[in-house]
C-alpha positions as CSV (number, residue, x, y, z in Angstrom):
1,X,1.0,-11.9,-5.5
2,X,-2.4,-10.6,-6.6
3,X,-1.8,-7.1,-4.4
4,X,1.6,-6.2,-6.0
5,X,0.4,-4.5,-9.2
6,X,-3.1,-2.7,-7.8
7,X,-1.1,-1.5,-4.8
8,X,1.4,0.0,-7.1
9,X,-1.0,1.7,-9.3
10,X,-3.1,3.1,-6.7
11,X,-0.3,4.3,-4.3
12,X,2.2,5.2,-6.6
13,X,0.6,6.0,-10.1
14,X,-2.8,7.2,-9.3
15,X,-1.7,8.9,-5.6
16,X,2.0,9.3,-6.5
17,X,2.7,8.9,-2.8
18,X,6.3,8.2,-3.2
19,X,9.1,7.1,-5.2
20,X,9.1,3.7,-4.6
21,X,5.9,1.3,-3.3
22,X,6.9,-2.0,-2.1
23,X,3.6,-4.6,-1.2
24,X,4.9,-7.7,0.5
25,X,3.5,-10.9,1.7
26,X,5.1,-13.1,4.2
27,X,4.5,-16.4,6.0
28,X,6.2,-16.4,9.5
29,X,5.5,-20.0,11.3
30,X,1.9,-20.2,9.4
31,X,0.8,-16.8,10.4
32,X,0.3,-14.7,7.3
33,X,1.3,-10.9,6.7
34,X,0.8,-8.1,4.3
35,X,3.2,-5.0,4.6
36,X,3.3,-1.9,2.2
37,X,6.4,0.1,2.3
38,X,6.3,3.8,0.6
39,X,9.5,5.6,0.2
40,X,8.7,9.2,-0.3
41,X,10.3,12.8,0.4
42,X,9.9,13.5,3.7
43,X,8.8,16.9,3.2
44,X,5.9,16.4,0.8
45,X,3.6,14.3,3.0
46,X,2.7,13.9,6.4
47,X,2.6,10.5,8.0
48,X,-1.3,10.6,8.5
49,X,-1.6,11.5,5.0
50,X,0.0,8.0,3.7
51,X,-1.7,6.4,6.3
52,X,-5.2,7.2,5.2
53,X,-4.2,6.4,1.4
54,X,-3.2,2.8,2.9
55,X,-6.5,2.0,4.5
56,X,-8.3,3.7,1.3
57,X,-6.4,1.3,-0.7
58,X,-7.5,-1.6,1.7
59,X,-11.1,-0.9,1.8
60,X,-11.0,-0.2,-2.1
61,X,-9.7,-4.2,-2.3
62,X,-12.4,-5.2,0.3
63,X,-15.4,-3.8,-1.5
64,X,-13.9,-5.4,-4.9
65,X,-13.9,-9.1,-3.1
66,X,-17.9,-8.1,-2.1
């Protein structure tokens, strides 16, 4: 998958958001989906902080595609 390495690099390595970062794609009856799972210490970050960096990563990838 083309998103695994950039996703891991940005969210885990650069932003140090969690112990494990798992991007995954799926095809369910012809509907494509993409999800990112971040396992982190519960007291280290608020959920809104994690979600913010999900969106930052997504916007960076969209900007690269243009």
